[in-house]
N, C-alpha and C positions, 0 to 999 in steps of 0.2 A: 360305498362311501369313503373307504380307506384308500383305495386307487385313486378316486376323485382327488383326496387330499394330496397324496404323495405326487399326482402329477401337477398340482397346483402348485406345491412349494418346489418342484424343480423348473418349471418354467414361467410362473406368474401368469401375466396377462398375454404371453405370446400367441399368435393365431396358429391354429394348426387346420388340418382336413378333418371334417367332422367325422369321417368314416374311421380315421385312426383313432380319434377320441373316443368314438363309442367303442372301438375294439379295447381300449384301455380300462374305460371306467363303466362300460353298460351303456343302456339305453340313455337317450339325452332328453327325452319328452319331459320327464319331470324336472330335470335341472334347468331346461329351457324356461318352463313355466315359473320356475322360481326367481329366475333373473340371474343365475349363477353362470349359466352358458348363454353367451350372445354372439349373435351374427357378426362378421367383421367384413371390412373391404375385401373384394377380391385381391390376389396379388397381379402385380404389374409386370413382375419379373418371376421366371421358372428357372431352375437349374437344367443344365444339358442332359439328355436321357441317356446320354452314352457316358465315355470316359473322357470328353472334352473338357476344358475351362471355361467355355463360352457359358453366357447368360442368354435365355431367350427371352425377348420382349411380349407381353400379350398385347395383342391389338385386335381391337373389333372391325369386322369385315363391313365395307363401306356397301357392299351390294345387298348384305343380309343383317339387319339389326339385330343384335343379341347372340351373333355368331362370332366365335373369337378363333384367333389363330395365335401359334406360339412360332414367334419369328426369331431365328439366331440373329443375336446382336454383335456378332464379330463382324470386322471390317471384311474379312474372307470367311463366307458362311461355312461353320464346320459341322453343321447339322441341318437337315431339311425341315421346311415348315410344316406345321402338324394342326390341322383342325382340332380344336379341343372340345371335350364333352363339357358342356355347362357345369356339370356337377362336381368336375375336377378342380374347378375355381373356388368351389364353396371353400369359406374359412369360419373357423368359430374360435372363441377363446372362453376363458374363465374371467368373468367380471370382478375386481376385488370390490367394486361398491355393491355389486350384488349379493356376493357372499357376505360381507360386513353386515347388511342389513339382514338377511337370512338369519344370522347367528343372534344379532340383536334381538330379533323378533322371537327366537327360541328360548332367549334368556328373560324374555318379557319386558324388554326396554322397547322404546319408540326408533322403530327401524329409520324412519326418514330423519332422526336426528344424529345419524351416524355421520361424522365428520374426518375426512383426511387430515391426518398430521403433518403439515408442512410437507416437506419432499421425502419423508420418511415412508417404508413401506407398511404403513400401518394407519388404522383406523381407530378413531375413539368413538366407542359406543355408548356412553352415559356412565351410570353408576348404579351399583349393585351392592347391599348391605354396607354402604360407606367408602366402598372401594371404587376408584376408576377402574373401568373395563375396557380393553384395549384389545383390537385385532390385528396381529402382525404377520404378514405372510410371508416373510424371508428371515427366520430366525438364523439361519446359516450364515448371513452376511456378516462381513467382517466387523462392522460398527453395531452388531446387535446387541452385545453386552453394554456397550455406553448408553445404549437407548433405554436399556432396563434401568441401569444407574441413574439415568436422568429424570426417571419417574419422580414427580413432586410429592407424591404422598403414596398411601396404601393403593396398592394396584393389581390387578389381576390381567395378565398379558397372555392371551390365548394365540397359539399358533397352529397351523394346520396339523403337524406330525414331528414326531421326533427324529425323523430321517434326516441324518447329515447335523444334528444337533449334539456337541459335545455333552457326555454323560457328566461331566464335570459341571459344566454350566446349568444344566438341568439341577443338579443336586443343590448349588448354591441359591437358586431360586424356586425352591420347593414350596410344597404347602405349608403356611405358617408364616412364611417371611414376608416383609413389609411389601416386597413386589413378588408375587407369584406367577411363574412360567406353568402354564396347563396346554394342554393338545387337544383340539377339537376332535381328533380320532379317538380318545378316551371318553368324552363326554356327550357326544352327539351322534345320532344315528339319523338316516333318511328312512322314513316310515311313512307309508301311504301317501308318497308325493309331498310330505313336508319334512324339514330338518327339525328334530326335537331332541330336548336333552335326555339322556339315558336314565334310568331308574335309578335312584341313589345305590340301591344294593347292588348293582351291577356294573357300576361305573370302575374303569380300570384304575389302578393306583398310578400315582405320578411318575414312579420308576417302574420300568418295563417288567411285565410279570413273566413268571416262568416261562408261559408259551408264547411270548411275544417275540421269540427268536428262533430261527430255524438254522441247521449246520449242514452244509452241503461238502462232503469229503469223500475219501476214496471208498468209504464204507457205505456211503448213498446218503439220504437226506432224512432228517429227522428233527423233531423239536428239541430244544436243550433248555436246560434251568440256568438260572443266575450263576450258580455254583459253577457248572459246567464251562459256561462262558469265561469266568474269571480264570479257570484253569487254562482255557485256550490261549486266554492274552498272555499268561503267564510261560506258556510251552513255548519253544524254539523249534516251530514247525519252519519248513522251508519257504512257505508263503501262507500267509493268511490275509485275506480281504474281508474288511469288516463293512458291511452295509446297512448296520445299524446305528451308527453314531457318525459324527462329522470332525473334522479338524478345524483349526483355528483359520486356515485358508480356503473354508467353505467346500473342501471335497471330502473324500472317503480315505480313511486309513489302510495302507496295505504294508504289513509287516513282513520284511524280507530277510532271509538268512543269505549274506553273502559268502563269497570265498574267505578262506581264513577264519571263520567263525565268528564273522562280523554280523551284526544284526542291526538293521535300520528300518525306520518308518517313512513310507511316503507317503504324500498327500496327492493322492489321484483326482482330477477334476470329475465331475459327475459322468459325462459321457464315456471318458476312459475308463472309468471304473466299471460302469454296466457293460461296456464292449468286452473288458477282460473276464467279467463274471459270466456273461453269455458264452465266451468260448470255452470257460471252465465247466461249465453244466453242458455243454455239446459234448463232453465225454469222448474227445478224439476226433470227432468228426470234422472235417475241414471245412470251413466257411470263408467266402470272400468277405473281405470289409464290407462291401455293400451290399452282402446279405443279412449283416447282423441287424437284427429287428430294431434294436434300440438307436443304431444310427439311420437306419432305412427312415424310421417313422420320424426322427429328428430332421431330416432331409440335410444331414451333413454334407458339406459340399466334397471334402476331400476324406473319406473314410480311412482309406489305406494309411495316409499320413497320420491320422490320429491313432490308429492301431499301433503303428510302428512307434510312435512317442511313449504310448503307454507300456509297449513289450519293453521298451529300453529302460523304463523307470523301473520296473519290478523284477524282470529276467536277467539273466547272466548270459552273455554270448561265449560260447565255446570255440568259435571261428568264424570265418567271414560270412557263411549262412547258416550256421548252426547255433542253436540257442538251446539252454536246459531244459526249458519247459515248452515254451509256446513256440512252437516248430513253424517253418514257412514250407508250405506244399506248392511247389510250383508246376504249373500245367505247362499245356503247348504252346498257349502264347502269354504275354505278359498281363493281360485283362484276366485270365484265369487263375493268377496267384491268389492262394488261400492260406488261412493260419488254422493251427490245430493245436490244441492243448494236450501234449503227449510226453509228460515228465517221465523220468525213469523210475524204476519200480520202488526205490528207496526214498522217493521225494514225497515228504509230507506235506499237505495242503488243506487250508480249510477255508470256506467262503460263509460268513454269518450272513442270513438274510432276516428282514422283517418277517414275521408270520404273515400269512396270506389272511 
């Protein structure tokens, strides 16, 4: 359930290969039956399978109904046409309407009464104990706090999970306030094919529990307490990437120690942050940009450029081709260029992750 919520909060209703989604969140059968996962129209455009910039058009073969070819869309073809396996064209997505109705049903509200709120990324689910109940699936969006402030009366706003949600925002709208911000990951579980509320005795608190964060550092990976997390934030490590909270720009904070003992905080967009974390956790193993799972699964068109931008934001160049921590590993061809996290031995780093 938690991985499903994280995926939903990151990409919303964007379509995705069902095999990729299944690798991330587990079997889709129950989610399909609940209406949370729905089939989408097959893509008409596919990226170039090589290193080219062309886009391939998906066309149905006239001679064989139901058979499709990927044809290079460039004026001068840069890649060969390819017969497609129909399964590669399958696409699914998370249905916000389906999710809203499932949560309404779990709360004992009328699921078909759920209504989208204007152009906002939110649904009105009804009323419970005299409070309006709202499902908002993009709590990291820039206008989200304005949305909370605009609630007309006592309201409970449910967001999928606290990933990328600033701690300060969570605390301002904690339990007992006129508008409460709560998280589905804390209060609901998928059990026997249904989404149900957790037992009150086992519900997670509104603020992250001691076991809700993990630390990845030179010493390995382990759970950390809130006190340890606070000490990490106060420490002057060379690099700290925090994947458990968000920035006002909708990204993840990376705290970086620059030359001359200067310290700065960078807001890394989600895909850049996930790419850098994947390199750190690879523990020095070289990976090409298109080998990074987070970028491959998202079908990023130019993963190398994304990695270069992220590295420039959080690392320090030491020369034309040298960097302090994220090294370039050159191969026999330009296509084989890879990246590896190989900081010096006195380089202090930490990655804070949501607990699995």
